[in-house]
C-alpha positions, 0 to 999 in steps of 0.5 A: 499499499503506497503512502498517500501523505507524508505522514503516512508509512507502511512498516517493514520491520520492527527496527523501521517501526521503532525508528519512526516511532522514536523520531519525536516522542511529543508526536501522536501517532496512530497505529493500524494493525491489519490483514489483507484477508479480512474485509473489515480491515479493507474498509478501515484502511480507507478511513485510516488513509483519510485521517492521514490526509486530514491530520498532518501532524499525526504519524500514521503507521500501517502494520500488517499484524501477521507479517510483523508478529513481533510488533503485533505480540508486543502490543497484545494485538489478538484481532484485526482490525485493532487501532492504538494511539500513542504519544510517543511511547504512551498509550492514549486509546486503543480501539478494537474492531472496525469502529470508524466513528470512535477512531475518528473521534479519538484521533481528533481528541488526542491530536488537537490542543486540549480545550481550555478549563472552564472558568465557572463552576456549578453548585448543582448536585450530580444526578443520582445514580441508578439504584440497579448495580451490575452483578459481579459473576462469581467464579462458581458462576462463571465455571457452571456457565463455561461447562455449558458453553462447552456442551453447546454442541457436539462440536464447539469452537471457541474463536475470535470473530465469526466463521464468516468474519474471523478476527485472526488468521489462526481462526480463519484457518481452523474454520477452513479446516472444519469446513473442508472436513465437513464438520458441523460445529457451533462457534462462541466469539471470545472477543465478545466476553472477557470472562469467558476469554479468560476463563477459557484459558484457565479451564483448559490450560491452553493460553491461546485461541482458537480452541476446539471442543469435541463432546464437551472435552477440550481438544486443542488449538490449530496445530493440534487440530491440523495434525488430528486431520493429517492422521485421521484422529479427528474424523475417528473422534467425530465418528465415535 
């Protein structure tokens, strides 16, 4: 992707990234983590290019997440598109997903000078808070919910995004494998529920996603499923 303005750069390596980011530690930068296979990224790339044109003081860095894996991992990027707004090395804002409105708003907030402090104060009391308080899920309740999710169907895939719109390359690959093998499965988007995302890592003693469940039991991630397909174990397990 060619740069469309002097402040727009396609990152080619971790060293290139560090050099660009360190040129001016007072400058606000926008980092766009994207992947060419993800449809939402294609749309958001256009938004990012336009933001670069509209904000010449903004440093815009385009990072292909799977190609620049070291950079993505250093910022804990788990899905695409994801956006970081930094001042120097300080994180100002993070937007996960194709939220053009929030991205545009956050860029405007941090690039423009802060508004002057108000010269007047109010003596009015704040509006009373609602009486309803969100109930915190206990560990026991979470475990019961996780056990229920494991048994949603014979085959359950805990993944990032939806089967038709995966939000990481590993989820995209495992969906392709299951579909190639004609496996019917139910999915759960772990990006939609942080409690489930954290709980599944502990429950299955497996730190990454996707995670495949068959008959309520954890089978493994992408590498294990690929191996099981190659040696026939997956078909045997499904037919048992």
